[in-house]
N, C-alpha and C positions, 0 to 999 in steps of 0.2 A: 410582628410575628412572621416568620418565613414559613412557607408551605413546603412540605416534603415533595420531592419529585414523584409524579404519578406515572405509572406505566413504563414500558420499555424505553421509549424515547426520553422520558424524564430521567430515568436511571442512567441512560447512556449520556445524556447531557451533563448530569452531575459528575459522572466518572471522567468525562472529557474535561470538564472545568477543573477538576482536581489534578489531572495529569498533563494539562496543557502546558507546554514550556513557556516560561515568562521571558520577557526581554532581559531581565537581570540574569536568569540562569543561562541564557544564550551568551550573554556578555562575559560571564565567568568561565565558560567552556574554553579550555586551552586549545582545542582543535580548531575552534572558530575564531580565535583571537586575531589571526592575521587578516581575516576578512570581516571582522565584526562591524566595521563601519558600513559595509555593504549589506550584511545580513540584518542589521538593526535599522535599516532605512524605514521610515514610517509607512510608506506605501506598501511594503511587504507584510505589514502587520494588520492591515485593514481587511475586514471581511466584506468582500464584494462578490457580486454574482459571477464574475469572471475569475477572480483570484482563488476562490475556495475550490471550485472543481479542478483547477490546475494543480492546486496543492494536494488534493486527494489523489489525482493521477500520478503525480511525482512521488508522493509518499508510498503508493503501491509499488512503483518501480524500485525505489530504494529499499522498501521493506522486504520485497521478494528476492531481488537480485543481489543485494549487498549483504554479505554475511555478518559483518561487524560495523560498528559506528554508523548505524542506519540513520539515526536522528540528525547528526551533523551532516551526513551526505545528503539527506533530503533537504536540509536547510540550504546547502550549497547548490543543489539542483534548482531550488526555487529562485535563485538570483536571476539567471538569464531569461527565465520564463515568466517573471513577475508574478509568481504564485504566492499564495498566503503561506508564510513560514510556519506558523503554529499548526495549521491544518496539515501541511506536508509532514511535519515532525510527528504529529499525533497519529497520522495514518500508518506510519511505519510499525505501529503496535499490532497491525494485522497479523504479523508473524511474531510468535512467542513460543516458549517451550511446548505448549499444548498444540499449536497449529502447525509448527514446522515439520514434524515427522509425517503427518498425513499429506501435507503439501508436497514434500519430496517424493513420497510414494506415488502420489497422483502425477507428479512431473515425470517420474520414470515411466509409468504406464503410458502417458500421453506421448512422451518422446519415443518410446518403443513402438507405439502404433504409427507415429509419423515416419520413423525410420524403417518401419517394417522389419524389425529385428527378428520377430518370430515367424516371418513368412517362410514358406517352403522354398528353399533354394538348393541347387545341387550341392550335395555334400553336407548340408545342414550344419554349418560351423557352430552355431549356438548350442544345438543339441549335443554335438560331439564334445564341445568344451565342457558342458555340464556333466556329461557322462565320465569324463576324465577327472572330475572334481578339481579342476585347476581354477583357482580364483582369479588369476591374472586376466585371462580372456574375458571373464564375466565383468571384472572391473573396467576393462577397456571399453566394453560395450555399454556398461551402466553409466559411465561418465558422460559421454556424448548424448545418450538418450535423456538423462536427467537434465542436462544443460538445455537441450532443445525444449524439453517439457517445461522447465522453469521459464524460459523465454516466451513460450506460447501462453502459459498461465499469466505471466506478467502483462502481456499485451491485452489479453481478454479482461483481466482484472482492472487494469488502468483505464481502459476505454469504458468498461462497465461502471467503475467508480466515478469517472468524470460525468457520465450520463446520469447516474443516480443522484449525485450531489447537485448537478444542475437542475434536475427535476425537483429534488427536495427543496432547493433554494426557491424555485418558482412557486411551489405549493405553499411554502412558508410565507412568502410575500403576499400571495393571493389571500391566505388566511388572515394575515394582518390587515389587509385592505378591507376584507369582508367584515372583520371585527370592528374596524374603525367606522365603516359605513353603518353598521348596525347600531353602534353607540351614538352616532350622530343623529340617526333617525328617531331615537327615543326621547 
């Protein structure tokens, strides 16, 4: 009899297990066929304390910066960095139809702040363009601001994802050791 997953981490683990790409699905992917021999190398599919955080960080990069084919791109990113391919591919699901619009809005705000688009400058070009209701100047300023914001979010998210997954891995191993020690003592 199998137990149902309990709590948030249990449900997350069950969802991850259901959606984790398999070696067979990666082998059948036509985009990966030219490099399948490299992507399917056994060392890229092992879950180790170094490869999993690398996979999380690379999955964040591919998930946020790459608009299409994120999973194959994450798998290709994993090759030179010896990252865990399933983790990199699964982490790309951080962006989906529900999370992408808020992500892009936040990226625009962050990029605008970093570029100081709304700062008071002589002539106030942004305010004048908005007053003329001309969309071209707005789009010309929204593009660089959004791109810079996405880059900033990607850097923070990938470093944070790496750190959190490394910490999570350490806590998980410590819990296993503690459980093993408790069982040995009884």
